[in-house]
C-alpha positions as semicolon CSV with decimal commas, in nm:
position;residue;x (nm);y (nm);z (nm)
1;X;8,910;16,164;12,382
2;X;8,719;16,107;12,706
3;X;8,507;15,792;12,695
4;X;8,189;15,819;12,902
5;X;7,883;15,616;12,985
6;X;7,560;15,736;13,143
7;X;7,347;15,546;13,395
8;X;7,001;15,673;13,487
9;X;6,675;15,487;13,539
10;X;6,470;15,777;13,399
11;X;6,472;15,763;13,019
12;X;6,417;16,141;12,966
13;X;6,709;16,223;13,199
14;X;6,922;15,964;13,021
15;X;6,847;16,115;12,680
16;X;6,913;16,471;12,801
17;X;7,249;16,371;12,950
18;X;7,342;16,187;12,632
19;X;7,249;16,479;12,406
20;X;7,439;16,730;12,622
21;X;7,749;16,511;12,639
22;X;7,747;16,453;12,263
23;X;7,781;16,829;12,210
24;X;8,099;16,843;12,418
25;X;8,430;16,842;12,234
26;X;8,656;16,548;12,301
27;X;8,382;16,327;12,443
28;X;8,279;15,986;12,315
29;X;7,955;15,855;12,465
30;X;8,021;15,481;12,471
31;X;7,682;15,383;12,603
32;X;7,384;15,464;12,818
33;X;7,214;15,232;13,064
34;X;6,883;15,251;13,244
35;X;6,933;14,916;13,417
36;X;7,209;14,849;13,671
37;X;7,227;14,479;13,589
38;X;7,291;14,551;13,220
39;X;7,566;14,794;13,316
40;X;7,735;14,548;13,551
41;X;7,722;14,277;13,285
42;X;7,877;14,503;13,020
43;X;8,123;14,689;13,245
44;X;8,416;14,444;13,230
45;X;8,425;14,481;12,851
46;X;8,386;14,860;12,843
47;X;8,682;15,091;12,791
48;X;8,557;15,396;12,979
49;X;8,704;15,695;13,163
50;X;8,400;15,858;13,326
51;X;8,064;15,726;13,438
52;X;7,779;15,972;13,490
53;X;7,567;15,792;13,750
54;X;7,226;15,875;13,895
55;X;7,201;15,837;14,273
56;X;6,837;15,737;14,318
57;X;6,747;15,429;14,118
58;X;6,510;15,143;14,194
59;X;6,669;14,838;14,347
60;X;7,005;14,995;14,432
61;X;7,128;15,339;14,525
62;X;7,390;15,484;14,295
63;X;7,627;15,492;14,592
64;X;7,611;15,113;14,622
65;X;7,644;15,073;14,247
66;X;7,950;15,301;14,251
67;X;8,111;15,069;14,506
68;X;8,051;14,771;14,279
69;X;8,188;14,965;13,980
70;X;8,502;15,053;14,177
71;X;8,559;14,686;14,254
72;X;8,563;14,602;13,882
73;X;8,717;14,919;13,737
74;X;8,887;15,124;14,010
75;X;9,047;15,354;13,752
76;X;8,709;15,486;13,632
77;X;8,601;15,825;13,765
78;X;8,240;15,849;13,882
79;X;8,032;16,163;13,849
80;X;7,705;16,152;14,038
81;X;7,413;16,323;13,868
82;X;7,109;16,372;14,088
83;X;6,827;16,597;14,196
84;X;6,922;16,540;14,562
85;X;7,194;16,738;14,735
86;X;7,166;16,531;15,053
87;X;7,392;16,251;14,920
88;X;7,692;16,472;14,841
89;X;7,892;16,390;15,154
90;X;7,834;16,016;15,106
91;X;7,936;16,047;14,740
92;X;8,267;16,210;14,820
93;X;8,336;15,957;15,096
94;X;8,348;15,691;14,825
95;X;8,579;15,918;14,623
96;X;8,335;16,046;14,363
97;X;8,504;16,265;14,104
98;X;8,215;16,513;14,096
99;X;7,855;16,567;14,203
100;X;7,620;16,746;13,964
101;X;7,268;16,855;14,048
102;X;6,997;16,813;13,786
103;X;6,898;16,961;13,552
104;X;7,219;16,908;13,357
105;X;7,362;17,196;13,163
106;X;7,638;17,199;12,906
107;X;7,824;17,458;13,113
108;X;7,825;17,241;13,426
109;X;7,927;16,927;13,237
110;X;8,206;17,117;13,063
111;X;8,343;17,222;13,404
112;X;8,353;16,858;13,508
113;X;8,519;16,757;13,182
114;X;8,782;17,031;13,214
115;X;8,864;16,915;13,568
116;X;8,894;16,559;13,441
117;X;9,124;16,661;13,155
118;X;9,341;16,855;13,399
119;X;9,365;16,557;13,636
120;X;9,449;16,321;13,351
121;X;9,720;16,558;13,224
122;X;9,870;16,584;13,573
123;X;9,873;16,206;13,610
124;X;10,041;16,170;13,272
125;X;10,331;16,400;13,358
126;X;10,659;16,221;13,404
127;X;10,793;16,211;13,756
128;X;11,093;16,427;13,836
129;X;11,408;16,224;13,815
130;X;11,731;16,265;14,000
131;X;12,033;16,209;13,778
132;X;12,359;16,079;13,915
133;X;12,685;16,125;13,735
134;X;12,984;15,903;13,806
135;X;13,333;15,988;13,687
136;X;13,617;15,749;13,706
137;X;13,989;15,825;13,667
138;X;14,156;15,550;13,470
């Protein structure tokens, strides 16, 4: 199960993202936030894998918020969701997992989720081990 939260200052966009994500298999929407301060207050207690984060929000750009999220939960993957393609380079410079242009579609979100599942499976694979055998005579 992939645990996600959604952050967007626009309530209609937040509801659309939430409804699309709830239709995806293996996804648990753990919360949605329209206020960055509420998110930052709740974040230390959240058990989350992916954060779908809007880039343009009042008070703080999503890029800055992503940096603050990474300080608290560096293991969380951030997917930027925005109507602006001009922030893509900046997003990937702070190691965004993905960058999705609005309007959200189930097909596009499923591609992101499949990439995330693949990455998680690859990280969970055991490392190759080298075995040494020692034989002693007497």
